[in-house]
N, C-alpha and C positions, 0 to 999 in steps of 0.2 A: 837153482839158477833163477833170479828174479828178472822177468822181463818187463818193462814199463812201456806202455803203449802211450805215446804222447798225441794228443788230439787238440784240436782248435788252437793251433800256433798262432801269434798274432801276425797279422800281416804288416809288412814293413811300408806303410803307406806315409809315415811322417816320422815325427819326433816319437822316440822312446818315452812312455809313460814311467817315470822314476819316482819312488817314495822311499821313506827311510822309517825304520822301527827303532825306537828308543826305550830303554828300561832303566830305572834305578830303585834299588831296593831301600825302604826306609831305614834298615839297620845300618845303612853306609851313607848318612846324610852327609860326612864330611869327606865323602871320597872325591878326588879330582875332577872327574867327569859328572857332573850332575847332570839331571834332566835337562834343564835349561841350556846347559852348554852344549848338549848332544843335540838337542832342537836347532839351536843356533848354528852350529857346525853343518848338521846335514842340509839344512835349508840353503845356506850359502854353497856348499859343494854341488848340489843338484842343479841351482840355478847357474852356476858358473860354467855347465857344459851346454853348449848351444844345441846340440843334437838331442837333448833331453828336455822333456816337458814336466815340470814340477807337479807331482800326484799327490803332495801332502806329507805330513810327519805324523806318524801313529806313535803315540807314547803311553806307557801305563807307570804309574808311579806308587812306589810302596807296596807292590804284588810280587809275590816269590815268582822266580823263574821256573819253577816246578809245577805251577798251576797252567792247566790249559784253557781255563775260562777267564783270561785277562780280556777286559772289553775292547780296548783298541785294537788288540791283537786279533780278536775274533772278527772286528770291523773290516781290518786289512785283508783278510782271507776271503771274506764276502765279497769286498771290491775288486780283489783280484779275479774272481769268479765271474764278475759282473763287467769285466773288461776295462776296468779303471786303471788297472797296473800291469806293467810289463816286466818291471824290475825293482826288486825290494833291497835297498842296502841297509845293513845293520853292523854295530861294532863288532860283535864276535859271537860265537856259538851259544855262550853262556847268556848273553843279552837275549838271545831269540828264544831259546828254551833249554833249561838244564836237563829236563827229562828226556832221556834217549827216544824212548818211544814216541812222544809228542814231537820232537824235533823231526824225526826221519819222516813219519807220517805226513806231518805238515809240509815239509819240503818236496815229498813224492806227489802229494796232492796238486800242489802248485805247479810242478815239473809236468805233470800230465795235461795241465791247461797252458803250457807253454810260459810260465812265469818263473824268471829267475830269481834266485836269492844269492847275494854276494855278501860274504863274511869277510869284512875289511881286515880284521886283525889276523885272521888266518889264511887271508887271500885265496878263498874258496868260491868258485861260481857253481851252483848246483846243477846248471845246465850241461856243464863240461863232463867229459868222460870219466875223469877221476874224482869228480866232484864228491859222490856219495861214499866212496871208499874214505877219502880224507875226512869227510863230514863224520862218518861213524866213529873214527879213531878220536877225534877234537871232543865229540860229544859224549863219548864214555868218560873222556878224562874230565869233562866238567860236571857229569854226574857223580863221580867219585869224589870231586870236590866237595859237592852239597853234602854227601853223606859224611865226609869228614867233619866238615863245620857243624853238622848236626848233632855229632858225637861230642865235638867239643863243648858246644853249648850246653848240652844235656850234662857233661861232666861238672862244668861251672854252676849251673844251676842247682844239683845235688850238693855241691860242696857247700854253697851258701846257704840253702836249707838245712843243712847239718849244722851251720851255726847260727840257726835261727832268723835268718836274712829273709825278707819277703822278695818274692817274685811276681810281677804282674797282679791282676785282680782288679775288680772294681770297688768301689768304696762301698762297703757294707751300710745299711740304713742305719744312721746313728753315729757314723764315723766319717771321718775325711782322712785319706792318706795323703801325706806329705813329707817327701823325702824318706819314704819307707817307714814313716812313722804314723800310728792310728792316733788322729785328735778327735776328742768327742764333738759332736755338733749338738749344742743343748736343746733345741727345739725338737729334734729328732730322737734324741736320747730319751725325752719325757714319754715319747708315744712307745718307745721299746720298752721302757719299764712298765707303762701302762698294760702293754700286751701281755707282760709275764705276770703282772698281778691279777689281770682278768681270767688268765688260764688257770692260776693256782686257785682262784675263787670258786672255779667250776665250769666256766664257759669254754666251749671247744672252739676248735679252728675256724669254722663256718661262722659261728656266732659271732666271733671277734671281728672276722672281716668285713661282715654285715655292719657291725658299729662303727668301724672304721671308715668305711664307706659312707655310711649315713651321715658322720660328723664331717665329712669332706676332707678327711686326712689323706694326703696323697703318699703312695709308697715310692721306692726309688726306681726310676727307669721305665715304670710301666704306670699305666692310667688308674688301675683299682686293685685293692686287695683281694685276694682270693684265699681258700683255705690253704692251698699249696704254699703260697707266700707267706702266711702266719706260721705255718709247720715248720717251715725252713728257718726262719727267724727263731722259732723257739729252740730249734736245735742247734742252732750256731754258737759253738763255744767262745766265739770272739767276743761275744758280750760281756763274758766273765773276766775278761783281761787276759786270757790265753789266745794262743793261735794254733790252729792245725794245718799245718804246710802240706802240700801236695795231695789235697783231696780230689783233685784233677789233674790229668797229665796229658801231654802231647805224644802219641805213640811215634809220629815223626815230626822231628823239630821244625821242617821245612814246610809242614802243613799246619796251619792255624786251628784245626779243629781238636778241641779238647775231649777227653773221656773221663767219665767218673772212676776214680781210682777206688776200686773193690778189691784190696789187698793186692793189687798186681803190683805195685810200687810200695817202698817204705813211705810212711808218713811220719811227721814230726811234729811233737806236742811241745809246744814253747810256753812255760809257765809265766805269769806275771809280765807280760810283755808290754802292756799299756793299760791305760785307765780303764777300769771296769765300768759298765752301766748297771748292771745286776750282780748280785753277789753269787759266789759258787754254790753256795747252799739252796738259794732260791732256783738257780738253773738245775741242780740235782734233783730237788723237789718236783719240778715241771716234768723232769724225764721219768721220774717215778710215777707220777699222776698219768702220764702218756702211756708207759707200759701197762698200768692196772687197766686203763680204758681198752688197750689193743687186746688184752687178755679176755675181756668181756666180749670183743667182737668175734674172736676166734670161735668161742663156744655157740655162735649163731650158725644157723644153717647155711651152706655154702650158696654163693649167688648163682642162680640158674644162668646158662648160656643161651643165647639166642642167635637165629642166623646173622644178624648184622653188628653182633657184639664185637666190639673194638675194629670196625670197618669204616665207621662214620665220624668224620673230625667237623666240629663247629667252625663255619667260615667266619664267624665274628670273633671269637675269643680263642679258638684253638683246642677247647676241650672236647672229650668223646661224646658221642650220643650214647644214652642208654635206653633200655626198653622200659615202658611205663603204659599200664592200662588206665584210661581214662574213659568214664562212662561206658564201660565194657567194649571200648574200641582200642586196640594196642597201637599204641604210637611211640616213635623215637624222638628225644628230645636232648638237649644240651644238658650235661650234668651241672655245669656250674650255673645255667638260667634255672634249672630246677631247685637247686639248693640256695643259690643268693638272690635270685628274683629278677626282675626286667631291668633294674638299676645298673645290674651288673651285665647281662647279655642280653639282648632284645631279640635274639633268634628264637623262633617258633617251632612248636613240635610238628612233626610230619607224620601223618596215619601211615602206617605199615602198609596198607593195601596201595597206596601211592607209590611207595618204594618198589613194591612187586613189579607195579605197572610200568614203570619207568625202566626198571631192568628188562623185562620182557620186550619193550619197545626196542631197547638198545640191541638185544640179541636177535 
């Protein structure tokens, strides 16, 4: 038996402070009830009741109903806790939250502070006796609909990939994707060809990144080149005119987070899909050179582990800090700043004694 203690009930000193919550998913841009339509409707509805005081419209656009971190949704709950809201009106259970746990927890949280939620489509008031029972039934149905939609979408994506069709993704440096077709960007393509030529001539990832940054050549979507950016480009089969589909995947279709596909799902290699920037022979030669260099590194002594290894991240570039001895003093510094120089990352080294001192003060 779940007994809920309701505290801080609002005193009926005047008009009821009423707001509305609306949400529209990007995937349903053509749906009849758009976000603007919902906002307009609820504004008029609330203002038409003389006993109600308009407390605003909270709306999230293009955010999945399965996520609990919707900005306006979070703000609405905070305002309710601060006494700015007595009643929340929303179209349906699925508009409020499709995740059963999020829905029930939020409604119970609001109920404890005396805030009612009214689901218009299902005609449910959470403050009523039968409210939570009905809410659980409708929420479970909404959650099952999301699972069904996810499975249908996954099936469609898989079938398209089996046919060699592209699904999502950003433009790789050197190409522009238009109508699911890869179009070469000549200026960027020259840089891509140069990177492959430099690597084949003997330069490593770090040296190439330094050269590109020094010449003021900008990569895609980030400010500067790093050894990781160069390495990923050199390993990308896209530049040969082929495609490798499903290199990443979404474990849950309703969640936007992707995971690297480490043979968890099938991959699809599409040959001669678009115009190449480098030849397949040059690509394979660069792969062979990398394998040879990696074999040399494997023969070296294993890297020693220190107390703060893999525990410190650079606040400037996001790279890990590593241990280094400078003039007999152990220090920790950003790997990229150490390898790429101050032009790439301006973060300074931290003496190890300072780290121990800070930790001791915190403890």
